[in-house]
C-alpha positions, 0 to 999 in steps of 0.5 A, spaced: 500 500 500 502 506 497 504 511 503 499 517 503 501 524 501 501 530 505 495 533 503 491 526 504 494 526 511 492 533 513 485 531 510 484 525 515 487 529 521 482 535 520 476 531 517 473 528 523 473 535 527 468 538 521 461 538 522 457 531 520 454 534 514 461 537 511 466 533 508 473 536 505 470 534 498 464 538 498 468 544 501 473 543 495 468 542 490 464 548 492 471 553 492 472 550 485 465 552 483 465 559 485 472 560 482 470 558 476 463 562 476 468 568 478 472 567 472 466 566 467 463 573 470 470 576 468 470 573 461 463 576 460 465 583 463 471 583 458 467 580 452 468 585 446 473 589 450 480 590 447 486 589 451 488 596 452 481 597 455 482 591 460 488 594 462 485 601 463 479 598 467 483 593 471 488 599 473 482 604 475 479 599 479 485 597 483 486 605 484 479 606 486 479 600 491 486 603 494 483 610 494 477 607 498 482 603 503 486 609 504 480 614 505 477 608 510 484 608 514 484 615 514 477 616 517 478 611 522 485 614 524 482 621 525 476 618 529 480 614 534 487 615 534 489 622 535 491 626 541 484 630 541 478 627 541 473 627 536 468 632 539 474 637 540 477 636 533 470 638 530 469 644 535 476 646 533 474 645 525 468 649 526 471 655 530 477 655 525 471 656 519 467 661 523 474 665 524 475 665 516 468 669 515 470 676 512 466 680 518 468 676 524 475 675 522 476 683 522 472 683 528 475 678 532 482 680 530 480 687 532 478 685 539 484 680 540 489 686 539 485 691 544 486 685 549 494 685 547 494 692 548 491 692 554 495 686 556 502 690 554 500 696 558 498 692 564 503 686 565 509 689 562 509 697 562 515 701 559 516 706 564 517 713 562 525 715 560 526 707 560 532 705 555 534 698 553 540 695 551 540 693 544 547 692 542 553 690 546 557 695 549 563 698 545 567 697 551 565 692 557 563 695 563 567 696 570 565 692 576 562 698 580 558 701 574 555 694 572 553 693 579 550 699 580 546 698 573 544 691 576 541 695 583 537 699 578 534 693 575 533 690 582 528 696 583 524 695 577 519 690 581 514 692 586 512 686 589 514 685 596 516 678 596 520 678 602 514 680 606 511 674 604 506 677 600 507 672 594 503 665 593 509 660 591 514 663 587 520 664 592 519 658 597 524 661 603 529 667 601 532 667 608 539 671 608 542 666 612 540 661 606 542 665 601 549 667 603 550 660 604 548 657 597 551 663 594 558 661 597 557 654 595 555 656 588 561 660 587 565 654 588 562 650 583 560 656 578 564 653 572 563 645 573 559 641 568 557 634 570 557 632 563 564 631 564 564 626 570 572 625 569 573 632 570 568 634 576 567 627 580 565 632 586 559 634 582 557 627 580 558 624 587 553 630 590 548 629 584 548 621 586 547 623 593 541 628 592 538 622 588 539 617 594 536 622 599 530 623 595 529 615 594 529 614 601 525 620 603 520 616 598 521 609 601 524 607 595 527 599 595 534 597 593 532 598 585 529 605 586 533 610 582 533 617 579 536 623 576 536 630 577 533 635 572 532 642 571 525 643 574 518 639 575 517 640 567 523 636 565 522 631 570 515 630 568 517 630 560 522 625 562 517 620 566 513 621 560 518 619 555 520 613 559 513 610 559 513 612 551 519 608 550 517 602 555 510 602 551 514 601 544 518 596 547 512 592 549 509 593 542 504 599 543 505 604 538 500 609 540 501 610 548 496 613 552 496 617 558 490 617 563 490 623 568 485 627 572 484 634 569 487 637 575 494 634 573 500 639 571 500 642 564 507 639 563 503 632 561 500 636 556 506 638 553 509 631 554 504 628 550 505 634 545 512 633 544 512 625 544 506 624 540 502 621 546 495 621 547 493 624 554 486 622 556 483 627 561 478 624 566 474 629 571 475 630 578 470 629 584 466 636 584 466 636 591 473 633 593 477 635 587 480 628 587 480 624 581 474 620 579 476 613 579 470 610 576 472 615 570 479 613 570 478 606 570 473 607 564 478 611 560 483 605 560 484 602 553 489 597 550 494 603 548 494 605 556 501 605 558 501 610 564 496 613 570 498 619 573 496 622 580 498 628 584 501 628 591 498 634 592 495 637 585 497 644 584 490 648 583 487 646 589 492 642 594 488 636 594 492 629 594 489 624 589 487 617 591 494 614 590 492 607 593 486 606 589 490 608 582 496 603 584 491 598 585 488 599 578 495 600 575 497 593 578 491 590 575 492 592 568 500 592 568 501 600 567 506 605 570 503 610 575 507 616 576 506 620 582 507 628 581 509 630 587 513 636 584 509 641 589 509 638 595 515 633 595 519 636 601 513 637 605 509 630 604 514 626 606 515 629 613 508 631 614 507 625 619 513 627 623 510 634 623 504 631 626 499 631 620 496 625 617 496 623 610 494 617 606 500 613 603 503 616 596 510 613 595 514 607 593 511 603 599 505 603 595 505 597 591 504 599 584 507 606 584 513 606 579 515 613 579 515 620 583 517 627 581 519 632 586 522 639 586 528 640 590 527 648 588 521 649 592 520 646 599 527 643 598 529 651 598 535 650 593 536 655 588 531 655 582 533 650 576 533 643 580 528 637 581 529 630 581 525 624 577 525 617 581 523 610 578 522 604 582 527 600 578 533 601 573 530 598 568 525 604 567 530 609 568 534 606 562 528 608 557 529 615 560 537 615 557 539 617 550 545 614 547 548 615 540 553 610 539 555 612 532 557 619 533 563 621 530 565 625 536 565 619 540 559 615 544 554 620 546 550 618 552 545 623 556 541 621 562 537 627 562 534 632 556 540 637 556 547 635 555 551 640 559 548 642 566 550 647 571 554 643 576 553 649 581 546 648 582 547 641 583 552 643 589 547 648 592 541 643 592 546 638 595 548 644 600 541 646 602 539 639 603 545 638 608 544 644 611 536 643 613 537 636 614 530 632 616 529 636 622 529 642 619 524 640 613 520 637 619 520 644 622 519 648 616 513 643 614 510 644 621 510 651 620 507 651 613 502 646 614 499 650 620 499 657 616 495 654 611 490 651 616 490 658 619 488 661 612 483 656 610 480 656 617 479 664 616 477 664 609 471 659 610 469 664 615 469 670 610 462 671 607 462 671 599 467 666 598 468 658 599 474 654 599 474 648 594 475 641 596 479 639 602 486 642 602 491 637 605 498 640 604 500 647 602 495 650 597 488 653 599 484 655 593 477 659 594 472 661 589 465 665 589 458 665 587 456 672 589 462 676 585 467 675 580 473 672 583 478 675 579 475 682 582 478 679 588 484 677 585 485 684 582 483 688 589 488 684 593 494 685 587 492 693 589 494 691 596 500 688 595 499 681 594 500 676 588 496 670 588 495 665 582 489 665 578 485 658 576 480 656 571 474 651 570 472 653 575 474 660 576 478 661 582 484 663 586 489 660 590 494 661 595 500 657 596 503 658 602 511 658 603 516 659 608 516 666 607 508 666 609 509 663 616 512 670 618 509 673 624 502 677 622 502 675 614 496 670 615 492 675 619 494 681 614 492 676 608 485 674 612 484 682 614 485 684 606 481 678 603 475 680 608 475 687 607 475 686 599 470 681 599 465 686 603 466 691 598 465 687 592 458 684 595 456 691 596 458 692 588 458 685 585 458 688 578 464 693 579 468 693 572 474 688 573 481 691 570 488 689 568 490 682 568 484 680 572 479 682 566 483 679 561 483 672 565 476 672 566 475 674 559 479 668 556 475 663 561 469 665 557 471 664 550 469 658 547 474 658 541 480 656 545 485 657 539 483 665 541 486 664 548 492 660 545 493 666 541 492 671 546 497 667 551 502 667 545 501 675 545 503 675 552 509 671 551 511 676 546 510 681 551 515 678 555 520 680 550 518 687 549 524 692 548 520 698 548 520 700 541 516 694 538 509 691 540 506 684 539 501 684 533 495 679 533 494 675 526 492 680 521 492 687 525 498 692 525 500 698 528 500 705 525 
């Protein structure tokens, strides 16, 4: 008996598993029948055609099929695989079309230009007699002359931040610390950690700063990190790491899921690194992330969840433990943004204040960012990004192995970095020590609680959520809250304006803990609120008016344009002014 062919053996293997009424012979004959029918149909369709017609029709048909496939693929991609949702893109397209209408185009441009002019007069006024250096001096200035001019520049500001009248911005500013950090900075002014062989001292200092922060956040043996130039770079690097981690796992369109209260640096990261940021709502009462919405937003492309400890707008801690459980369940990364409170929350328990878990002790937390240049009291331009393991940190690094200038390897975005900032940060942390940070935390949280308690008693305003760290935000149902911000500005205070909902907040720093500052602030708020309640329709002026107007504009591209004009104003040198699109000055 001849041995069966491979095909026959395959049929013998598969046929027992087919339904009883089907056999391979029937399937094969059915396939051949339909193939023959297709062949006959093509012959009938081509009957009477010349060869060139058959070729042209075939090419046309193939082109049409290809075009329909491409259009379908574009539609699916446009609908489901873009950074912005379909609703947002439809709105943007609608407003873009409306702005092209002749009458509206000129009217909108005119309104924008009026706002820009008001912005320039209010935010960056050019003082009478003020001059600007437009070219390098012919001869270099002597020290005495130069320092005199520096002192003149220092007189330009009229906000008395030294008296504790500013929200955030300057977190310590004491003369003792300033003198110390200045001396340390001077010793390392020319150092650059890019050249570790030349500056091993700075390398050691950076490694120690990172390790001290790892221990502050209860990291394990594998926990690691790097120093960065600030919170934004820390968040950018975290997102870049998770994006590359996603690519390594075969996810080509990685998504971030984060509450709407998360820092805008995540929007910047999504924009820079071609990721999709999915915002989920917060609870209107507590201002914490809505966990049901976060879980619902997770897809097969999700790579990272984000929580804040605390978030910037309202000073509220997101439910990190619940987020960690979600991240672990779906094998996702969880970044805890502690840039604002990174040198407060680790010390709050020892300072006598309770907080829910938020650090690496929570299983599922894979990275944390904290700013040393805020409550760590180091000079501006320093932050730390931490990872639970070195595998994740490797995705942050950039290496160009084939560059003619040698193997180029960088741990962060810049190549050269100011070693003096690293040294001064190390010095600040060593100077304060754990006891110093516990004491500063106690003073700052106590002051925030005093301000919060006072604000809750003032008629006309209410506190948003339940502040837990250093920030307290408040709003009003009785008058435009930006009017209150404007009134407080005229009394020498400088607060942060928020939106959605309209509100302002006070970020308490070490400077605000000075005797009498909290009491004076509450007194001024109470008096300003009383005046506004008597005249709630009073005209809002200055930047407060512009901010209030911006929140009410449905076309956010106009707000973007106004913001760009504001940035233009920052570079105003007296003889030029920013121009809105299509509008020119005479």
